[in-house]
C-alpha positions in Angstrom: 106.1 80.6 49.8 106.5 84.2 50.7 106.3 84.7 54.4 106.2 88.2 56.2 106.8 87.7 60.1 105.4 91.1 61.7 107.2 92.0 65.2 108.9 95.0 67.0 110.8 95.0 69.7 114.2 94.7 71.6 117.4 92.7 69.8 116.6 90.1 72.3 112.9 90.5 71.8 113.3 89.6 67.8 116.1 87.0 68.2 113.4 84.1 68.5 111.9 85.4 65.2 115.5 85.8 63.3 115.9 82.1 64.3 112.6 80.9 63.2 112.7 82.9 59.7 116.5 81.5 59.4 114.5 77.9 59.6 111.9 78.6 57.3 114.4 79.7 54.7 116.3 76.5 55.3 112.9 75.0 54.3 112.7 76.8 51.2 110.5 79.1 51.6 111.0 83.3 51.3 110.8 85.6 54.6 110.7 89.1 55.1 111.2 89.8 58.7 109.2 93.2 60.1 111.9 94.7 63.2 112.9 97.9 64.5 115.1 99.9 62.5 118.0 99.8 65.2 118.6 96.3 64.5 118.2 96.0 60.5 121.7 95.7 59.7 122.3 92.9 62.4 119.0 91.0 61.1 120.5 90.8 57.6 124.0 89.6 58.9 122.1 86.7 58.9 120.8 86.5 55.6 117.3 87.6 56.2 115.5 90.2 54.3 114.4 93.1 56.8 111.4 95.8 56.3 112.4 98.5 58.6 110.3 99.9 61.1 110.4 103.6 60.6 110.2 104.4 64.3 113.1 103.8 66.8 112.6 101.2 69.6 115.2 102.1 71.5 115.0 105.7 71.1 111.3 105.5 72.3 112.4 103.8 75.0 114.8 105.7 75.9 112.8 109.2 75.9 112.6 111.1 79.5 110.4 109.6 81.6 109.5 106.3 79.6 112.1 104.1 81.9 110.3 105.7 85.1 106.8 104.3 83.7 108.0 101.1 82.7 109.4 100.3 86.1 106.2 100.8 88.3 103.9 98.0 89.4 100.8 99.9 88.5 99.7 98.5 84.9 97.0 101.4 84.9 99.8 104.0 85.1 102.4 102.4 82.8 99.8 102.5 80.0 98.5 106.0 80.8 102.0 107.5 80.8 103.2 105.5 77.9 100.4 106.1 75.1 100.6 109.6 74.0 104.0 108.5 72.8 103.2 104.9 72.1 100.3 105.8 69.8 102.4 107.3 67.3 104.9 104.5 67.5 102.1 102.1 67.0 100.2 103.7 64.1 103.6 103.6 62.4 104.2 100.0 62.9 100.6 99.4 61.6 101.5 100.8 58.5 104.7 99.1 57.8 103.7 95.8 58.7 100.5 96.7 56.4 103.1 97.5 53.7 105.6 94.5 54.1 103.0 92.2 53.5 101.5 93.3 50.3 102.9 90.2 48.4 102.7 87.6 51.3 101.1 84.5 50.9 101.4 83.5 54.5 101.6 86.1 58.0 103.6 85.0 60.6 102.6 87.9 63.9 103.8 88.3 67.3 100.8 88.5 69.7 101.7 92.4 70.2 101.3 92.7 66.2 97.8 91.9 66.1 96.6 94.3 63.7 98.0 91.6 61.6 94.7 89.7 61.8 93.4 92.6 60.0 95.8 92.4 57.3 95.5 88.7 56.9 91.8 88.6 56.7 92.0 91.6 54.2 94.0 89.9 51.9 92.7 86.0 52.0 96.1 84.5 53.2 96.5 82.6 56.2 98.5 83.6 59.2 100.3 81.8 62.7 100.3 83.9 65.6 103.6 83.9 67.9 104.3 84.5 71.3 107.3 84.7 73.5 105.1 84.3 76.7 101.7 82.7 77.4 99.5 85.7 76.9 96.2 84.9 75.1 93.8 83.0 75.5 93.3 83.6 78.6 93.4 80.1 81.2 92.6 79.0 84.6 96.2 77.5 85.0 98.1 80.4 86.1 97.4 84.7 86.1 98.1 87.2 83.4 102.0 86.6 82.6 102.5 90.4 82.3 101.0 91.2 85.5 104.1 91.7 88.4 102.1 90.0 91.0 102.4 86.6 90.9 99.9 85.2 93.8 97.3 82.4 92.7 93.9 82.2 94.0 92.6 79.4 91.8 91.2 78.8 88.5 88.6 81.7 88.5 90.7 84.4 89.9 93.5 83.8 87.3 90.8 83.6 84.4 89.9 87.2 85.7 93.3 88.5 85.2 93.1 88.4 81.6 89.7 90.0 81.6 90.8 93.2 83.6 93.9 93.1 81.7 92.2 93.1 77.9 89.6 95.6 79.6 92.7 98.1 80.7 94.8 97.7 78.0 91.8 98.4 75.3 90.7 101.3 77.2 94.3 102.8 76.0 94.8 101.1 72.6 91.4 100.5 71.6 90.4 103.4 69.5 94.0 104.0 68.3 93.5 100.4 66.5 89.6 101.1 65.6 90.9 104.1 63.8 93.2 102.3 62.0 91.4 99.5 61.0 88.7 101.6 60.1 90.1 104.0 58.1 92.9 101.9 56.2 91.1 98.4 55.5 87.6 99.7 55.6 86.6 97.0 58.3 84.3 97.4 61.2 85.4 98.5 64.7 86.5 96.0 67.4 83.8 96.1 70.0 87.0 94.5 72.7 90.3 93.3 72.8 88.4 90.0 73.5 86.7 89.9 70.3 90.1 90.9 68.9 91.4 87.5 70.8 88.8 85.2 69.8 88.9 86.3 65.9 92.8 85.3 66.0 91.6 82.0 66.8 89.5 81.6 64.6 89.4 79.0 61.8 92.0 76.8 63.5 94.6 79.8 63.6 98.0 78.4 64.9 99.4 79.9 68.2 102.7 79.4 68.5 104.6 79.4 72.1 107.9 79.7 71.7 109.3 78.4 75.0 110.1 75.0 76.3 106.9 73.1 77.9 109.5 72.1 80.4 109.7 75.5 81.9 105.9 76.0 81.6 103.6 73.0 80.5 100.5 73.5 78.3 97.5 74.4 80.1 94.9 71.9 80.0 91.9 74.3 79.2 93.9 75.4 75.7 93.1 74.1 72.5 94.8 71.9 70.0 95.6 74.8 67.5 97.5 76.2 70.7 101.6 74.4 70.4 104.4 75.3 72.7 107.0 74.5 70.2 110.1 75.3 72.5 112.8 77.6 72.6 113.9 79.1 69.5 117.1 79.8 69.6 120.0 81.8 67.4 123.6 81.0 67.6 126.0 83.5 66.8 127.0 83.5 62.9 129.9 81.2 61.8 132.5 83.6 61.3 131.8 85.4 64.4 135.4 85.6 66.5 135.1 86.9 70.2 137.0 89.8 71.3 140.7 88.3 72.2 140.8 90.1 75.4 137.5 88.4 76.7 139.2 85.4 75.8 142.3 85.9 77.8 139.9 87.3 80.2 138.0 83.9 80.5 141.2 81.6 79.9 143.0 83.6 83.1 141.2 82.4 85.9 137.9 80.5 87.3 134.6 80.7 85.5 133.2 84.1 86.4 129.9 85.8 86.8 127.9 87.1 83.9 126.1 90.3 85.0 123.7 92.2 82.3 120.5 93.6 81.8 119.2 93.6 78.4 117.3 97.0 77.1 116.6 97.8 80.3 118.0 101.2 81.3 118.4 103.0 84.7 118.5 106.6 85.9 121.5 105.7 87.9 123.7 103.2 85.9 126.7 103.9 88.1 124.9 103.3 91.2 123.8 99.9 90.0 127.3 98.9 88.7 128.9 100.0 92.1 126.2 97.6 93.9 127.2 94.7 91.4 130.9 95.2 92.1 130.4 95.6 95.9 128.6 91.9 96.0 131.4 90.5 93.6 133.9 92.2 96.0 132.2 90.8 98.9 131.7 87.1 96.9 135.6 87.3 95.8 134.0 86.3 92.2 135.2 88.0 88.9 132.5 88.7 86.4 131.5 89.6 82.7 129.7 92.8 82.8 127.3 93.5 79.8 126.6 97.1 79.4 123.4 96.6 77.4 121.3 100.0 77.0 122.4 101.6 80.3 121.9 99.6 83.5 125.2 99.0 83.8 127.8 101.9 83.4 131.7 101.3 82.6 133.5 102.3 85.2 137.3 102.1 86.2 139.1 98.5 85.1 139.4 95.9 87.8 141.4 92.5 87.2 138.5 90.9 88.0 135.9 92.6 86.2 135.4 92.2 81.8 132.9 94.9 80.7 131.5 93.6 77.3 129.8 95.4 74.8 127.7 92.9 72.6 128.5 89.5 72.9 126.3 86.4 72.1 124.7 84.5 75.2 124.7 81.3 73.2 128.3 81.5 73.3 129.3 83.3 76.6 126.9 81.8 79.1 128.6 77.9 79.1 131.3 80.0 80.2 129.9 81.1 83.6 129.4 79.9 87.0 126.0 81.8 86.9 124.2 84.5 85.6 122.7 87.8 86.9 120.2 89.2 84.8 116.7 91.0 84.4 114.7 87.8 83.5 113.7 88.6 79.9 112.3 85.5 78.0 115.5 85.2 76.0 118.4 86.0 78.6 116.2 83.4 80.6 116.1 81.1 78.0 119.8 81.4 77.2 120.5 80.7 80.4 118.2 77.8 80.7 119.9 75.8 77.7 123.4 76.7 78.9 122.8 74.7 81.7 124.1 77.2 84.4 121.9 79.2 87.6 120.3 82.5 87.2 119.5 84.7 89.6 117.0 87.3 88.5 116.1 90.7 89.7 113.2 91.7 87.8 112.6 95.1 86.5 109.1 95.1 84.8 106.3 93.1 83.2 106.8 89.3 82.4 110.1 89.2 84.1 108.4 88.6 87.3 106.7 85.7 85.9 109.9 84.5 84.2 111.6 84.5 87.0 109.2 82.3 89.1 109.5 80.0 86.6 113.1 79.5 86.8 112.8 79.3 90.7 110.0 76.5 90.0 112.0 74.5 88.3 114.9 74.4 90.6 117.2 76.2 88.2 117.7 79.4 89.9 116.8 82.4 92.6 114.9 85.4 92.5 115.8 88.5 94.4 114.0 91.9 95.1 113.3 93.5 92.4 115.5 96.1 90.7 114.8 99.0 92.7 115.4 97.0 96.3 118.2 94.6 95.1 120.7 95.4 97.8 124.9 94.3 97.3 124.5 91.8 100.5 121.4 89.9 98.9 123.3 89.9 95.3 126.7 88.8 96.9 124.4 85.7 98.5 122.5 84.3 96.0 125.8 84.1 93.9 127.5 82.3 96.8 124.7 80.1 96.8 124.9 79.7 92.9 128.7 78.7 93.0 128.8 76.5 96.1 125.2 74.3 96.1 126.0 71.6 94.3 122.4 70.2 94.0 121.4 73.4 92.5 124.4 73.4 89.9 123.6 69.4 89.1 120.2 70.4 88.1 120.9 74.0 86.4 123.1 71.1 84.3 120.7 68.6 83.8 117.9 70.9 82.8 120.4 72.8 80.0 120.7 69.5 78.9 117.2 68.3 78.2 116.4 72.1 77.1 119.1 71.4 74.3 117.4 68.4 73.3 114.6 70.3 71.5 113.7 70.9 68.2 111.7 74.4 68.9 112.1 76.0 65.0 111.8 72.8 63.6 108.1 72.5 65.1 107.1 75.6 64.1 108.1 75.4 60.7 105.9 72.1 60.4 103.0 73.9 62.2 103.2 76.4 59.7 103.7 74.4 57.1 100.7 72.1 58.0 98.4 75.0 58.8 99.0 76.5 55.0 98.4 73.5 53.4 95.1 73.0 55.1 94.3 76.4 54.3 95.2 76.1 50.8 92.8 72.8 50.6 89.8 74.3 52.2 89.9 77.2 49.5 90.1 74.2 46.6 87.3 72.8 48.4 85.3 75.8 48.8 85.6 76.7 44.8 87.7 79.5 45.9 90.9 78.7 43.9 91.5 76.3 41.1 93.7 73.1 42.0 95.5 73.1 38.8 
Protein backbone atom coordinates (compact mmCIF):
# COMPACT_ATOMS: atom_id res chain seq x y z
CA UNK A 1 0.00 0.00 0.00
CA UNK A 2 1.28 3.47 -0.94
CA UNK A 3 0.97 5.72 2.10
CA UNK A 4 1.59 9.47 2.24
CA UNK A 5 2.12 11.06 5.66
CA UNK A 6 1.50 14.84 5.72
CA UNK A 7 2.98 16.88 8.51
CA UNK A 8 5.03 19.95 9.17
CA UNK A 9 6.96 21.02 12.20
CA UNK A 10 10.38 21.02 13.80
CA UNK A 11 12.63 17.97 13.99
CA UNK A 12 11.20 17.11 17.39
CA UNK A 13 7.65 17.39 16.02
CA UNK A 14 8.52 15.17 13.06
CA UNK A 15 10.43 12.38 14.82
CA UNK A 16 7.30 10.39 15.79
CA UNK A 17 6.13 10.46 12.16
CA UNK A 18 9.50 9.11 11.03
CA UNK A 19 9.10 6.29 13.57
CA UNK A 20 5.63 5.56 12.19
CA UNK A 21 6.94 5.63 8.61
CA UNK A 22 9.62 3.10 9.52
CA UNK A 23 7.03 0.85 11.18
CA UNK A 24 4.81 1.00 8.09
CA UNK A 25 7.75 0.25 5.81
CA UNK A 26 8.73 -2.74 7.94
CA UNK A 27 5.15 -3.96 7.53
CA UNK A 28 5.64 -3.92 3.76
CA UNK A 29 4.17 -0.55 2.77
CA UNK A 30 5.68 2.19 0.58
CA UNK A 31 5.77 5.47 2.52
CA UNK A 32 6.33 9.10 1.55
CA UNK A 33 6.70 11.66 4.34
CA UNK A 34 5.85 15.31 3.65
CA UNK A 35 8.02 17.39 5.97
CA UNK A 36 9.97 20.63 6.33
CA UNK A 37 12.87 20.84 3.89
CA UNK A 38 15.16 21.78 6.81
CA UNK A 39 15.17 18.16 7.96
CA UNK A 40 14.71 16.30 4.67
CA UNK A 41 18.23 14.84 4.59
CA UNK A 42 17.98 13.74 8.21
CA UNK A 43 14.72 11.88 7.40
CA UNK A 44 16.31 10.23 4.36
CA UNK A 45 19.09 8.93 6.61
CA UNK A 46 16.46 6.58 8.06
CA UNK A 47 15.60 5.22 4.61
CA UNK A 48 12.33 7.16 4.29
CA UNK A 49 11.23 8.82 1.05
CA UNK A 50 10.68 12.55 1.63
CA UNK A 51 8.56 15.11 -0.18
CA UNK A 52 10.15 18.35 1.11
CA UNK A 53 7.94 21.34 1.74
CA UNK A 54 8.98 24.39 -0.26
CA UNK A 55 9.10 26.59 2.84
CA UNK A 56 11.50 26.43 5.75
CA UNK A 57 9.70 26.21 9.10
CA UNK A 58 12.85 27.19 10.95
CA UNK A 59 13.28 30.23 8.73
CA UNK A 60 9.66 31.24 9.27
CA UNK A 61 9.71 30.81 13.05
CA UNK A 62 12.98 32.69 13.48
CA UNK A 63 11.89 35.77 11.55
CA UNK A 64 12.00 38.96 13.62
CA UNK A 65 8.92 39.23 15.79
CA UNK A 66 7.71 35.65 15.37
CA UNK A 67 9.22 34.33 18.61
CA UNK A 68 7.93 37.38 20.47
CA UNK A 69 4.43 36.56 19.28
CA UNK A 70 4.69 32.91 20.25
CA UNK A 71 5.88 33.65 23.76
CA UNK A 72 2.72 35.52 24.63
CA UNK A 73 -0.07 33.93 26.65
CA UNK A 74 -2.78 35.69 24.64
CA UNK A 75 -3.90 33.23 21.94
CA UNK A 76 -5.68 35.97 19.99
CA UNK A 77 -2.48 38.03 19.79
CA UNK A 78 -0.46 34.96 18.81
CA UNK A 79 -2.81 34.25 15.90
CA UNK A 80 -2.99 37.92 14.87
CA UNK A 81 0.78 38.43 14.83
CA UNK A 82 1.37 35.20 12.95
CA UNK A 83 -1.42 35.56 10.42
CA UNK A 84 0.29 37.32 7.52
CA UNK A 85 3.40 35.18 7.35
CA UNK A 86 1.62 31.98 8.25
CA UNK A 87 -0.94 32.35 5.47
CA UNK A 88 1.83 32.23 2.87
CA UNK A 89 3.47 29.29 4.61
CA UNK A 90 0.23 27.32 5.02
CA UNK A 91 -0.81 27.88 1.39
CA UNK A 92 2.45 26.26 0.32
CA UNK A 93 1.88 23.34 2.70
CA UNK A 94 -1.55 22.75 1.19
CA UNK A 95 -0.22 22.68 -2.36
CA UNK A 96 2.69 20.41 -1.44
CA UNK A 97 0.47 17.92 0.41
CA UNK A 98 -1.86 17.80 -2.60
CA UNK A 99 1.00 17.04 -4.97
CA UNK A 100 2.59 14.48 -2.66
CA UNK A 101 -0.68 12.55 -2.34
CA UNK A 102 -1.42 12.12 -6.04
CA UNK A 103 -0.48 8.43 -6.13
CA UNK A 104 -1.29 7.63 -2.50
CA UNK A 105 -3.62 4.80 -1.55
CA UNK A 106 -3.81 5.85 2.11
CA UNK A 107 -3.31 9.25 3.70
CA UNK A 108 -2.02 9.92 7.20
CA UNK A 109 -2.24 13.53 8.26
CA UNK A 110 -1.26 15.44 11.34
CA UNK A 111 -4.03 17.31 13.07
CA UNK A 112 -2.46 20.60 11.95
CA UNK A 113 -2.44 19.44 8.33
CA UNK A 114 -6.23 19.23 8.38
CA UNK A 115 -6.61 19.99 4.69
CA UNK A 116 -5.72 16.35 4.17
CA UNK A 117 -9.36 15.40 4.73
CA UNK A 118 -10.23 17.26 1.52
CA UNK A 119 -7.44 15.53 -0.36
CA UNK A 120 -8.57 12.11 0.83
CA UNK A 121 -12.21 12.73 -0.07
CA UNK A 122 -11.31 14.16 -3.46
CA UNK A 123 -9.16 11.13 -4.29
CA UNK A 124 -11.56 8.67 -2.56
CA UNK A 125 -8.90 7.08 -0.39
CA UNK A 126 -8.95 6.23 3.32
CA UNK A 127 -7.17 8.36 5.88
CA UNK A 128 -6.10 8.47 9.49
CA UNK A 129 -5.62 11.59 11.61
CA UNK A 130 -2.59 11.71 13.87
CA UNK A 131 -1.80 14.07 16.73
CA UNK A 132 0.99 14.37 19.27
CA UNK A 133 -1.46 16.19 21.57
CA UNK A 134 -5.16 15.63 22.36
CA UNK A 135 -6.38 18.65 20.37
CA UNK A 136 -9.66 17.32 18.98
CA UNK A 137 -12.37 16.27 19.28
CA UNK A 138 -13.63 18.28 22.26
CA UNK A 139 -13.86 16.54 25.61
CA UNK A 140 -15.30 17.31 29.00
CA UNK A 141 -12.33 15.63 30.71
CA UNK A 142 -9.81 18.49 30.40
CA UNK A 143 -9.52 21.95 28.81
CA UNK A 144 -8.14 22.58 25.34
CA UNK A 145 -4.56 21.32 25.42
CA UNK A 146 -3.00 24.25 23.52
CA UNK A 147 -4.14 26.89 26.00
CA UNK A 148 -1.43 28.10 28.39
CA UNK A 149 -3.79 28.22 31.40
CA UNK A 150 -4.62 24.86 32.91
CA UNK A 151 -7.35 25.42 35.47
CA UNK A 152 -10.47 23.30 35.11
CA UNK A 153 -13.93 24.34 36.22
CA UNK A 154 -15.71 21.15 35.28
CA UNK A 155 -16.95 19.38 32.17
CA UNK A 156 -19.03 22.23 30.77
CA UNK A 157 -16.16 24.69 31.04
CA UNK A 158 -13.67 22.24 29.56
CA UNK A 159 -15.87 21.60 26.54
CA UNK A 160 -16.40 25.32 26.05
CA UNK A 161 -12.64 25.96 25.73
CA UNK A 162 -12.58 23.86 22.54
CA UNK A 163 -15.51 25.79 21.06
CA UNK A 164 -13.84 29.12 21.78
CA UNK A 165 -10.49 27.92 20.41
CA UNK A 166 -12.09 26.71 17.18
CA UNK A 167 -14.07 29.90 16.70
CA UNK A 168 -11.08 32.16 17.25
CA UNK A 169 -8.85 29.97 15.11
CA UNK A 170 -11.38 29.94 12.31
CA UNK A 171 -11.45 33.75 12.21
CA UNK A 172 -7.77 33.70 11.27
CA UNK A 173 -7.37 30.62 9.03
CA UNK A 174 -10.88 29.86 7.80
CA UNK A 175 -10.72 32.19 4.81
CA UNK A 176 -7.42 30.74 3.62
CA UNK A 177 -8.57 27.14 4.02
CA UNK A 178 -11.78 27.79 2.15
CA UNK A 179 -10.02 29.69 -0.64
CA UNK A 180 -7.72 26.73 -1.22
CA UNK A 181 -10.61 24.26 -0.92
CA UNK A 182 -12.78 25.99 -3.50
CA UNK A 183 -10.13 27.06 -6.01
CA UNK A 184 -7.85 24.00 -5.95
CA UNK A 185 -10.34 21.19 -5.26
CA UNK A 186 -13.62 22.70 -6.43
CA UNK A 187 -15.32 21.88 -3.13
CA UNK A 188 -17.81 24.04 -1.24
CA UNK A 189 -16.42 26.09 1.67
CA UNK A 190 -16.50 24.92 5.25
CA UNK A 191 -18.92 26.82 7.45
CA UNK A 192 -16.79 26.44 10.58
CA UNK A 193 -13.82 24.63 12.06
CA UNK A 194 -16.23 22.47 14.01
CA UNK A 195 -17.79 21.25 10.77
CA UNK A 196 -14.31 20.37 9.48
CA UNK A 197 -13.39 18.54 12.70
CA UNK A 198 -16.67 16.61 12.72
CA UNK A 199 -16.12 15.60 9.08
CA UNK A 200 -12.74 14.12 10.00
CA UNK A 201 -14.58 11.64 12.20
CA UNK A 202 -17.09 10.60 9.56
CA UNK A 203 -17.08 6.98 8.46
CA UNK A 204 -15.08 5.75 11.41
CA UNK A 205 -11.90 7.59 10.43
CA UNK A 206 -9.30 6.62 13.04
CA UNK A 207 -7.64 9.28 15.16
CA UNK A 208 -4.26 8.18 16.47
CA UNK A 209 -2.75 9.95 19.49
CA UNK A 210 0.98 9.30 19.77
CA UNK A 211 1.34 9.54 23.52
CA UNK A 212 0.99 7.13 26.40
CA UNK A 213 -2.37 6.44 28.08
CA UNK A 214 -0.35 6.31 31.30
CA UNK A 215 0.41 10.00 30.86
CA UNK A 216 -3.09 10.99 29.79
CA UNK A 217 -5.84 8.33 29.76
CA UNK A 218 -8.53 8.25 27.08
CA UNK A 219 -11.47 10.49 28.03
CA UNK A 220 -14.72 8.59 28.62
CA UNK A 221 -16.58 10.77 26.08
CA UNK A 222 -14.28 9.82 23.16
CA UNK A 223 -15.58 7.28 20.65
CA UNK A 224 -14.10 3.90 19.66
CA UNK A 225 -12.34 5.29 16.57
CA UNK A 226 -10.03 7.36 18.81
CA UNK A 227 -6.88 5.46 19.81
CA UNK A 228 -4.20 6.46 22.32
CA UNK A 229 -1.49 4.18 20.98
CA UNK A 230 1.52 4.92 23.16
CA UNK A 231 4.52 7.00 22.14
CA UNK A 232 6.23 6.55 18.76
CA UNK A 233 9.90 6.61 19.65
CA UNK A 234 12.67 7.10 17.11
CA UNK A 235 16.09 5.80 18.08
CA UNK A 236 19.39 6.93 16.63
CA UNK A 237 20.52 5.23 13.43
CA UNK A 238 22.43 1.98 14.06
CA UNK A 239 25.65 3.50 12.69
CA UNK A 240 25.40 6.68 14.77
CA UNK A 241 28.27 7.29 17.16
CA UNK A 242 28.34 9.89 19.94
CA UNK A 243 31.12 12.50 19.86
CA UNK A 244 34.21 11.15 21.59
CA UNK A 245 34.49 14.35 23.63
CA UNK A 246 30.97 13.83 24.99
CA UNK A 247 31.71 10.24 25.95
CA UNK A 248 34.83 11.35 27.83
CA UNK A 249 32.82 14.05 29.61
CA UNK A 250 30.16 11.55 30.72
CA UNK A 251 32.80 9.13 31.98
CA UNK A 252 34.72 11.81 33.88
CA UNK A 253 32.24 12.34 36.70
CA UNK A 254 28.75 11.73 38.11
CA UNK A 255 25.66 11.86 35.87
CA UNK A 256 25.12 15.43 34.65
CA UNK A 257 21.98 17.52 34.21
CA UNK A 258 20.67 17.93 30.67
CA UNK A 259 19.51 21.42 29.66
CA UNK A 260 17.91 22.10 26.28
CA UNK A 261 14.93 23.94 24.83
CA UNK A 262 14.57 22.32 21.42
CA UNK A 263 13.19 24.55 18.67
CA UNK A 264 12.59 27.48 21.02
CA UNK A 265 14.51 30.67 20.35
CA UNK A 266 15.34 33.54 22.66
CA UNK A 267 16.05 37.24 22.17
CA UNK A 268 18.84 36.99 24.72
CA UNK A 269 20.23 33.42 24.75
CA UNK A 270 23.33 34.55 26.67
CA UNK A 271 21.16 35.77 29.56
CA UNK A 272 19.27 32.47 29.66
CA UNK A 273 22.49 30.46 29.50
CA UNK A 274 24.12 32.49 32.30
CA UNK A 275 20.98 31.87 34.38
CA UNK A 276 21.33 28.13 33.81
CA UNK A 277 25.06 28.19 34.55
CA UNK A 278 24.42 30.09 37.79
CA UNK A 279 21.86 27.47 38.86
CA UNK A 280 24.36 24.70 38.12
CA UNK A 281 27.03 26.56 40.11
CA UNK A 282 24.67 26.88 43.08
CA UNK A 283 24.05 23.13 43.07
CA UNK A 284 27.53 21.94 42.10
CA UNK A 285 26.13 19.94 39.20
CA UNK A 286 27.71 19.05 35.88
CA UNK A 287 25.64 19.61 32.75
CA UNK A 288 25.19 18.86 29.06
CA UNK A 289 23.70 21.92 27.30
CA UNK A 290 22.05 21.40 23.92
CA UNK A 291 22.04 24.55 21.81
CA UNK A 292 18.91 23.86 19.74
CA UNK A 293 17.55 26.78 17.71
CA UNK A 294 18.91 29.56 19.85
CA UNK A 295 17.59 29.42 23.41
CA UNK A 296 21.04 28.36 24.67
CA UNK A 297 24.26 30.23 23.84
CA UNK A 298 27.77 28.75 23.71
CA UNK A 299 29.64 30.62 26.42
CA UNK A 300 33.29 30.11 27.45
CA UNK A 301 34.22 26.51 28.18
CA UNK A 302 33.91 25.01 31.63
CA UNK A 303 35.13 21.71 33.03
CA UNK A 304 31.63 21.01 34.35
CA UNK A 305 29.66 21.97 31.23
CA UNK A 306 29.58 20.29 27.81
CA UNK A 307 27.96 22.16 24.91
CA UNK A 308 26.35 19.74 22.43
CA UNK A 309 25.05 20.53 18.97
CA UNK A 310 22.94 17.51 18.09
CA UNK A 311 22.67 14.35 20.20
CA UNK A 312 19.66 11.97 20.09
CA UNK A 313 17.67 12.16 23.30
CA UNK A 314 17.11 8.40 23.17
CA UNK A 315 20.86 7.86 23.61
CA UNK A 316 21.68 10.81 25.89
CA UNK A 317 18.89 10.97 28.47
CA UNK A 318 19.55 7.61 30.22
CA UNK A 319 22.98 8.99 31.19
CA UNK A 320 21.45 12.07 32.85
CA UNK A 321 20.54 12.70 36.48
CA UNK A 322 17.64 14.93 35.35
CA UNK A 323 16.50 16.76 32.22
CA UNK A 324 15.64 20.46 32.12
CA UNK A 325 13.55 21.39 29.09
CA UNK A 326 10.64 23.37 27.62
CA UNK A 327 7.95 20.71 27.76
CA UNK A 328 7.72 19.96 24.05
CA UNK A 329 5.84 16.74 23.30
CA UNK A 330 8.93 14.91 22.00
CA UNK A 331 11.35 15.98 24.72
CA UNK A 332 8.78 15.22 27.42
CA UNK A 333 8.28 11.73 25.98
CA UNK A 334 12.04 11.10 25.82
CA UNK A 335 12.48 12.13 29.45
CA UNK A 336 9.68 9.83 30.57
CA UNK A 337 11.11 6.93 28.56
CA UNK A 338 14.58 7.41 30.05
CA UNK A 339 13.18 7.12 33.56
CA UNK A 340 14.81 10.29 34.88
CA UNK A 341 13.03 13.28 36.49
CA UNK A 342 12.08 16.26 34.31
CA UNK A 343 12.23 19.94 35.20
CA UNK A 344 10.01 21.84 32.80
CA UNK A 345 9.92 25.58 32.17
CA UNK A 346 7.32 26.06 29.43
CA UNK A 347 7.53 28.66 26.69
CA UNK A 348 4.18 28.40 24.93
CA UNK A 349 1.02 26.48 23.96
CA UNK A 350 0.87 22.74 24.83
CA UNK A 351 4.11 22.85 26.82
CA UNK A 352 2.14 24.04 29.87
CA UNK A 353 -0.14 21.02 29.54
CA UNK A 354 2.69 18.49 29.23
CA UNK A 355 4.38 20.06 32.25
CA UNK A 356 1.20 19.55 34.25
CA UNK A 357 0.95 15.90 33.14
CA UNK A 358 4.53 15.24 34.24
CA UNK A 359 3.82 16.76 37.65
CA UNK A 360 0.56 14.82 38.05
CA UNK A 361 2.41 11.62 37.15
CA UNK A 362 4.78 12.33 40.03
CA UNK A 363 7.92 12.17 37.88
CA UNK A 364 9.03 15.78 37.60
CA UNK A 365 8.65 19.44 38.46
CA UNK A 366 7.22 22.46 36.70
CA UNK A 367 8.80 25.87 37.16
CA UNK A 368 7.65 29.31 36.16
CA UNK A 369 7.42 29.92 32.45
CA UNK A 370 10.55 30.94 30.59
CA UNK A 371 10.05 34.68 31.11
CA UNK A 372 9.89 34.39 34.91
CA UNK A 373 12.53 31.72 35.54
CA UNK A 374 15.27 32.54 38.04
CA UNK A 375 18.59 30.85 38.76
CA UNK A 376 17.58 30.30 42.38
CA UNK A 377 14.32 28.54 41.49
CA UNK A 378 16.07 26.37 38.92
CA UNK A 379 18.80 25.50 41.44
CA UNK A 380 16.17 24.49 44.00
CA UNK A 381 14.46 22.22 41.44
CA UNK A 382 17.76 20.63 40.38
CA UNK A 383 18.61 19.93 44.02
CA UNK A 384 15.22 18.26 44.51
CA UNK A 385 15.53 16.00 41.46
CA UNK A 386 18.98 14.70 42.43
CA UNK A 387 18.27 14.20 46.15
CA UNK A 388 14.61 13.10 46.31
CA UNK A 389 14.91 9.29 46.21
CA UNK A 390 11.13 8.78 46.03
CA UNK A 391 10.86 11.08 42.99
CA UNK A 392 13.74 9.29 41.28
CA UNK A 393 12.21 5.87 42.01
CA UNK A 394 8.85 6.94 40.56
CA UNK A 395 10.55 8.28 37.43
CA UNK A 396 12.53 5.05 36.98
CA UNK A 397 9.42 2.87 37.39
CA UNK A 398 7.42 5.10 35.05
CA UNK A 399 10.17 4.86 32.45
CA UNK A 400 10.10 1.07 32.61
CA UNK A 401 6.35 1.01 31.97
CA UNK A 402 6.64 3.50 29.09
CA UNK A 403 9.36 1.36 27.46
CA UNK A 404 7.04 -1.65 27.63
CA UNK A 405 4.49 0.01 25.31
CA UNK A 406 4.42 -0.68 21.56
CA UNK A 407 2.99 2.55 20.20
CA UNK A 408 4.16 2.21 16.58
CA UNK A 409 2.96 -1.39 16.29
CA UNK A 410 -0.44 -0.37 17.67
CA UNK A 411 -0.69 2.49 15.14
CA UNK A 412 0.30 0.28 12.19
CA UNK A 413 -2.35 -2.25 13.19
CA UNK A 414 -5.07 0.43 13.33
CA UNK A 415 -4.06 1.85 9.92
CA UNK A 416 -4.01 -1.57 8.25
CA UNK A 417 -7.37 -2.52 9.76
CA UNK A 418 -8.97 0.73 8.57
CA UNK A 419 -7.55 0.27 5.06
CA UNK A 420 -9.03 -3.24 4.94
CA UNK A 421 -12.41 -2.00 6.22
CA UNK A 422 -12.41 0.80 3.62
CA UNK A 423 -11.69 -1.62 0.77
CA UNK A 424 -14.35 -4.01 2.01
CA UNK A 425 -16.94 -1.23 2.09
CA UNK A 426 -16.13 -0.27 -1.51
CA UNK A 427 -16.56 -3.90 -2.57
CA UNK A 428 -19.88 -4.17 -0.72
CA UNK A 429 -21.07 -0.97 -2.38
CA UNK A 430 -20.06 -2.30 -5.80
CA UNK A 431 -17.57 0.53 -6.36
CA UNK A 432 -14.63 -1.80 -6.96
CA UNK A 433 -14.35 -5.34 -8.33
CA UNK A 434 -13.26 -7.90 -5.73
CA UNK A 435 -11.25 -9.77 -8.34
